[in-house]
ChimeraX commands (.cxc) that place a marker at each C-alpha (Angstrom):
marker #1 position 0.00,0.00,0.00 radius 0.5
marker #1 position 1.37,3.39,-0.98 radius 0.5
marker #1 position 1.12,6.45,1.21 radius 0.5
marker #1 position -0.43,9.67,-0.08 radius 0.5
marker #1 position 2.10,12.30,-1.17 radius 0.5
marker #1 position 1.98,16.06,-0.53 radius 0.5
marker #1 position 4.41,18.66,-1.85 radius 0.5
marker #1 position 5.61,21.76,-0.08 radius 0.5
marker #1 position 5.15,24.77,-2.39 radius 0.5
marker #1 position 8.93,25.17,-2.77 radius 0.5
marker #1 position 9.24,21.56,-3.94 radius 0.5
marker #1 position 6.50,22.09,-6.55 radius 0.5
marker #1 position 8.37,25.13,-7.83 radius 0.5
marker #1 position 11.63,23.18,-8.07 radius 0.5
marker #1 position 9.88,20.40,-9.97 radius 0.5
marker #1 position 8.34,22.91,-12.37 radius 0.5
marker #1 position 11.74,24.60,-12.86 radius 0.5
marker #1 position 13.37,21.24,-13.64 radius 0.5
marker #1 position 10.67,20.39,-16.15 radius 0.5
marker #1 position 11.00,23.79,-17.82 radius 0.5
marker #1 position 14.78,23.52,-18.04 radius 0.5
marker #1 position 14.74,20.08,-19.69 radius 0.5
marker #1 position 11.82,20.89,-21.96 radius 0.5
marker #1 position 13.53,24.11,-23.04 radius 0.5
marker #1 position 16.50,22.12,-24.27 radius 0.5
marker #1 position 14.59,19.50,-26.25 radius 0.5
marker #1 position 10.89,18.80,-26.81 radius 0.5
marker #1 position 9.85,15.79,-24.75 radius 0.5
marker #1 position 12.84,15.95,-22.39 radius 0.5
marker #1 position 10.68,17.58,-19.71 radius 0.5
marker #1 position 8.22,14.68,-19.85 radius 0.5
marker #1 position 11.07,12.17,-19.48 radius 0.5
marker #1 position 12.36,14.10,-16.47 radius 0.5
marker #1 position 8.89,14.12,-14.91 radius 0.5
marker #1 position 8.52,10.36,-15.47 radius 0.5
marker #1 position 11.84,9.72,-13.69 radius 0.5
marker #1 position 10.80,11.95,-10.77 radius 0.5
marker #1 position 7.40,10.24,-10.59 radius 0.5
marker #1 position 9.08,6.82,-10.48 radius 0.5
marker #1 position 11.21,7.99,-7.53 radius 0.5
marker #1 position 8.13,9.39,-5.76 radius 0.5
marker #1 position 6.18,6.18,-6.37 radius 0.5
marker #1 position 9.01,4.20,-4.81 radius 0.5
marker #1 position 9.09,6.50,-1.78 radius 0.5
marker #1 position 5.32,6.26,-1.36 radius 0.5
marker #1 position 5.49,2.46,-1.43 radius 0.5
marker #1 position 8.67,2.14,0.66 radius 0.5
marker #1 position 9.02,5.27,2.80 radius 0.5
marker #1 position 11.85,3.88,4.92 radius 0.5
marker #1 position 13.99,3.11,1.86 radius 0.5
marker #1 position 15.44,6.60,1.50 radius 0.5
marker #1 position 18.73,7.44,3.14 radius 0.5
marker #1 position 18.34,9.56,6.29 radius 0.5
marker #1 position 20.05,12.88,5.62 radius 0.5
marker #1 position 19.01,15.25,8.42 radius 0.5
marker #1 position 16.82,14.47,11.42 radius 0.5
marker #1 position 13.73,12.83,9.86 radius 0.5
marker #1 position 14.40,13.99,6.28 radius 0.5
marker #1 position 15.26,11.22,3.82 radius 0.5
marker #1 position 16.67,11.32,0.29 radius 0.5
marker #1 position 15.72,9.36,-2.82 radius 0.5
marker #1 position 17.88,9.90,-5.89 radius 0.5
marker #1 position 16.19,10.31,-9.27 radius 0.5
marker #1 position 17.61,7.82,-11.77 radius 0.5
marker #1 position 19.46,9.29,-14.77 radius 0.5
marker #1 position 19.10,12.89,-13.53 radius 0.5
marker #1 position 21.13,14.99,-11.08 radius 0.5
marker #1 position 18.11,15.41,-8.79 radius 0.5
marker #1 position 17.12,14.10,-5.39 radius 0.5
marker #1 position 13.75,13.95,-3.66 radius 0.5
marker #1 position 13.93,15.04,-0.02 radius 0.5
marker #1 position 10.98,13.92,2.06 radius 0.5
marker #1 position 9.70,12.90,5.44 radius 0.5
marker #1 position 6.92,10.62,6.59 radius 0.5
marker #1 position 4.33,12.37,8.70 radius 0.5
marker #1 position 0.97,11.11,9.98 radius 0.5
marker #1 position 0.66,8.37,7.38 radius 0.5
marker #1 position 1.68,10.49,4.40 radius 0.5
marker #1 position 4.82,11.58,2.57 radius 0.5
marker #1 position 5.75,15.26,2.63 radius 0.5
marker #1 position 8.14,16.19,-0.19 radius 0.5
marker #1 position 10.18,19.12,1.03 radius 0.5
marker #1 position 12.41,19.48,-2.03 radius 0.5
marker #1 position 12.99,18.27,-5.58 radius 0.5
marker #1 position 16.60,19.32,-5.55 radius 0.5
marker #1 position 19.31,19.61,-8.18 radius 0.5
marker #1 position 22.27,17.96,-6.48 radius 0.5
marker #1 position 24.80,20.64,-7.53 radius 0.5
marker #1 position 23.00,23.31,-5.49 radius 0.5
marker #1 position 23.92,24.32,-1.96 radius 0.5
marker #1 position 22.30,21.77,0.40 radius 0.5
marker #1 position 21.63,24.52,2.95 radius 0.5
marker #1 position 18.66,25.45,0.74 radius 0.5
marker #1 position 16.72,22.24,1.41 radius 0.5
marker #1 position 18.06,21.78,4.94 radius 0.5
marker #1 position 16.16,24.83,6.17 radius 0.5
marker #1 position 12.79,23.39,5.18 radius 0.5
marker #1 position 10.49,21.37,7.39 radius 0.5
marker link #1:1,2 radius 0.2
marker link #1:2,3 radius 0.2
marker link #1:3,4 radius 0.2
marker link #1:4,5 radius 0.2
marker link #1:5,6 radius 0.2
marker link #1:6,7 radius 0.2
marker link #1:7,8 radius 0.2
marker link #1:8,9 radius 0.2
marker link #1:9,10 radius 0.2
marker link #1:10,11 radius 0.2
marker link #1:11,12 radius 0.2
marker link #1:12,13 radius 0.2
marker link #1:13,14 radius 0.2
marker link #1:14,15 radius 0.2
marker link #1:15,16 radius 0.2
marker link #1:16,17 radius 0.2
marker link #1:17,18 radius 0.2
marker link #1:18,19 radius 0.2
marker link #1:19,20 radius 0.2
marker link #1:20,21 radius 0.2
marker link #1:21,22 radius 0.2
marker link #1:22,23 radius 0.2
marker link #1:23,24 radius 0.2
marker link #1:24,25 radius 0.2
marker link #1:25,26 radius 0.2
marker link #1:26,27 radius 0.2
marker link #1:27,28 radius 0.2
marker link #1:28,29 radius 0.2
marker link #1:29,30 radius 0.2
marker link #1:30,31 radius 0.2
marker link #1:31,32 radius 0.2
marker link #1:32,33 radius 0.2
marker link #1:33,34 radius 0.2
marker link #1:34,35 radius 0.2
marker link #1:35,36 radius 0.2
marker link #1:36,37 radius 0.2
marker link #1:37,38 radius 0.2
marker link #1:38,39 radius 0.2
marker link #1:39,40 radius 0.2
marker link #1:40,41 radius 0.2
marker link #1:41,42 radius 0.2
marker link #1:42,43 radius 0.2
marker link #1:43,44 radius 0.2
marker link #1:44,45 radius 0.2
marker link #1:45,46 radius 0.2
marker link #1:46,47 radius 0.2
marker link #1:47,48 radius 0.2
marker link #1:48,49 radius 0.2
marker link #1:49,50 radius 0.2
marker link #1:50,51 radius 0.2
marker link #1:51,52 radius 0.2
marker link #1:52,53 radius 0.2
marker link #1:53,54 radius 0.2
marker link #1:54,55 radius 0.2
marker link #1:55,56 radius 0.2
marker link #1:56,57 radius 0.2
marker link #1:57,58 radius 0.2
marker link #1:58,59 radius 0.2
marker link #1:59,60 radius 0.2
marker link #1:60,61 radius 0.2
marker link #1:61,62 radius 0.2
marker link #1:62,63 radius 0.2
marker link #1:63,64 radius 0.2
marker link #1:64,65 radius 0.2
marker link #1:65,66 radius 0.2
marker link #1:66,67 radius 0.2
marker link #1:67,68 radius 0.2
marker link #1:68,69 radius 0.2
marker link #1:69,70 radius 0.2
marker link #1:70,71 radius 0.2
marker link #1:71,72 radius 0.2
marker link #1:72,73 radius 0.2
marker link #1:73,74 radius 0.2
marker link #1:74,75 radius 0.2
marker link #1:75,76 radius 0.2
marker link #1:76,77 radius 0.2
marker link #1:77,78 radius 0.2
marker link #1:78,79 radius 0.2
marker link #1:79,80 radius 0.2
marker link #1:80,81 radius 0.2
marker link #1:81,82 radius 0.2
marker link #1:82,83 radius 0.2
marker link #1:83,84 radius 0.2
marker link #1:84,85 radius 0.2
marker link #1:85,86 radius 0.2
marker link #1:86,87 radius 0.2
marker link #1:87,88 radius 0.2
marker link #1:88,89 radius 0.2
marker link #1:89,90 radius 0.2
marker link #1:90,91 radius 0.2
marker link #1:91,92 radius 0.2
marker link #1:92,93 radius 0.2
marker link #1:93,94 radius 0.2
marker link #1:94,95 radius 0.2
marker link #1:95,96 radius 0.2
marker link #1:96,97 radius 0.2
marker link #1:97,98 radius 0.2
view
């Protein structure tokens, strides 16, 4: 059974920015990026404890074939995605989010 998933507004914006960046380079690349992110989110929803603990209760799931990570926590029977983060950025950005 998979848990429901909620996004923090910042995480939605990061996801949208990633889509726009890939789609701006080549038609269809944004959709492939979104499919890879969705596969990572589906895995997290099904296996919430599978992500590596990074900070307190925040876990990380890497997105296959892309330099992105999903940062999330499990809370009250649901997954809260705090960041969809390009891994070359300063980690202090996602670390300040709860």
